[in-house]
KEKE-3310 file (N, C-alpha, C; in steps of 0.2 Angstrom, whole numbers, plus 5000, padded with zeros to 4 digits):
npx = (4970:4967:4962:4956:4958:4955:4963:4959:4961:4966:4953:4946:4953:4948:4935:4934:4937:4932:4916:4917:4931:4932:4925:4932:4944:4940:4936:4948:4957:4949:4952:4965:4967:4961:4970:4985:4997:5000:5010:5015:5010:5011:5022:5037:5041:5053:5054:5050:5043:5031:5025:5025:5021:5015:5003:4996:4982:4977:4981:4980:4987:4989:4994:5000:5002:5008:5002:5004:4988:4982:4979:4983:4978:4985:4987:4977:4978:4980:4993:5001:5001:5002:5014:5019)
npy = (4956:4972:4986:5002:5018:5036:5049:5063:5074:5072:5068:5079:5084:5076:5077:5090:5089:5088:5079:5069:5066:5062:5048:5042:5042:5032:5021:5017:5015:5004:4994:4993:4989:4978:4969:4957:4960:4976:4985:4984:4993:5004:5019:5021:5034:5047:5057:5053:5060:5065:5054:5036:5029:5032:5033:5036:5043:5049:5065:5066:5063:5051:5050:5038:5027:5011:4998:4985:4978:4989:5004:5018:5034:5049:5061:5069:5075:5087:5085:5095:5103:5093:5089:5100)
npz = (5202:5203:5213:5213:5223:5224:5231:5242:5236:5223:5219:5219:5208:5199:5196:5192:5178:5161:5157:5149:5148:5161:5161:5150:5157:5169:5163:5156:5169:5174:5165:5165:5178:5179:5174:5176:5177:5180:5179:5168:5160:5165:5168:5176:5188:5190:5200:5216:5224:5220:5215:5210:5200:5183:5171:5156:5147:5134:5132:5146:5162:5175:5190:5201:5218:5221:5231:5235:5230:5228:5219:5223:5219:5216:5209:5195:5180:5166:5154:5153:5165:5177:5182:5191)
capx = (4965:4968:4957:4960:4956:4958:4964:4954:4965:4966:4946:4943:4956:4947:4929:4935:4938:4925:4913:4920:4938:4931:4923:4939:4950:4938:4936:4956:4959:4946:4956:4973:4966:4959:4976:4989:5004:4998:5017:5020:5006:5014:5029:5039:5043:5059:5052:5045:5039:5024:5020:5028:5019:5009:4998:4994:4977:4976:4983:4980:4991:4986:5000:4998:5007:5006:5002:5000:4983:4977:4983:4982:4979:4989:4987:4974:4976:4982:5000:5005:5000:5003:5021:5021)
capy = (4961:4978:4991:5011:5023:5042:5053:5068:5080:5068:5067:5086:5086:5072:5081:5097:5088:5087:5072:5064:5063:5058:5043:5039:5039:5027:5016:5015:5013:4998:4990:4992:4985:4970:4963:4955:4965:4982:4990:4983:4997:5011:5021:5023:5042:5048:5062:5050:5065:5064:5048:5030:5029:5036:5030:5042:5043:5054:5070:5067:5058:5048:5048:5034:5025:5005:4997:4978:4976:4995:5010:5025:5038:5054:5067:5068:5081:5088:5083:5101:5105:5088:5089:5106)
capz = (5201:5207:5215:5214:5227:5224:5238:5243:5231:5217:5219:5217:5202:5194:5196:5188:5171:5158:5160:5144:5151:5167:5157:5147:5163:5172:5157:5157:5175:5174:5160:5168:5186:5177:5172:5183:5177:5179:5180:5160:5156:5169:5167:5183:5189:5194:5206:5219:5229:5216:5214:5210:5193:5178:5166:5148:5146:5129:5134:5152:5166:5181:5195:5208:5221:5221:5238:5235:5226:5227:5216:5227:5215:5219:5204:5189:5177:5158:5155:5153:5172:5181:5185:5192)
cpx = (4966:4962:4961:4956:4959:4959:4960:4956:4963:4958:4944:4946:4951:4939:4929:4936:4932:4924:4917:4927:4937:4929:4929:4943:4947:4937:4944:4959:4956:4950:4962:4972:4963:4965:4981:4995:5002:5004:5018:5016:5009:5020:5032:5042:5050:5058:5047:5041:5031:5021:5027:5027:5015:5006:4995:4987:4975:4981:4983:4984:4987:4993:4997:5004:5004:5007:4998:4996:4979:4982:4979:4983:4981:4986:4983:4975:4979:4989:5004:5006:5003:5009:5023:5019)
cpy = (4966:4982:4998:5014:5029:5044:5059:5074:5079:5069:5073:5087:5082:5076:5087:5095:5087:5080:5066:5061:5060:5050:5039:5038:5033:5020:5012:5011:5005:4994:4988:4988:4979:4965:4962:4960:4971:4986:4988:4990:5005:5013:5023:5031:5042:5052:5058:5055:5066:5060:5041:5029:5032:5032:5037:5039:5048:5058:5072:5061:5057:5046:5044:5031:5018:5004:4990:4977:4983:5002:5016:5032:5046:5061:5064:5074:5081:5087:5089:5105:5099:5087:5094:5104)
cpz = (5206:5209:5215:5218:5225:5230:5238:5237:5225:5215:5217:5209:5197:5191:5193:5181:5168:5159:5153:5145:5156:5164:5155:5153:5168:5168:5158:5162:5177:5170:5164:5175:5185:5175:5177:5183:5175:5178:5172:5158:5159:5168:5174:5183:5191:5200:5211:5225:5226:5217:5212:5202:5188:5173:5161:5148:5140:5132:5142:5155:5173:5184:5201:5211:5220:5227:5237:5230:5226:5224:5220:5221:5216:5215:5198:5185:5168:5159:5156:5161:5177:5185:5189:5201)
residu = (MET:TYR:LYS:TYR:ARG:PHE:THR:SER:LYS:SER:SER:LYS:GLU:PHE:LEU:LYS:LEU:ASP:ARG:LYS:ILE:GLN:VAL:ARG:ILE:ILE:VAL:LYS:LEU:ASP:PHE:TYR:CYS:ALA:ASN:GLU:HIS:ILE:THR:SER:PHE:ALA:GLU:PRO:LEU:THR:LYS:PHE:GLU:ILE:GLY:GLN:TYR:ARG:PHE:ARG:VAL:GLY:GLU:TYR:ARG:ILE:ILE:PHE:ASP:LEU:ASP:ARG:ASP:VAL:LEU:ARG:ILE:VAL:LYS:VAL:GLY:HIS:ARG:LYS:ASN:ILE:TYR:ARG)
# end
């Protein structure tokens, strides 16, 4: 079982999103964190400056680093803006 934590920057990005999107992202994060093999749902990123992995939630992306049993969420946003 994994836990997730937002950084201060990603928390601000998350709170700027529409309420429906926020709920959808939290539900998906809870689902992913309940599984033992979390990396089977994640895509590894080639640019490690941004983060190690990403999740897709519709047109939104969650970029995170994996530290043992904690997901440190680095960025949250729409797919057209997230990689900039």
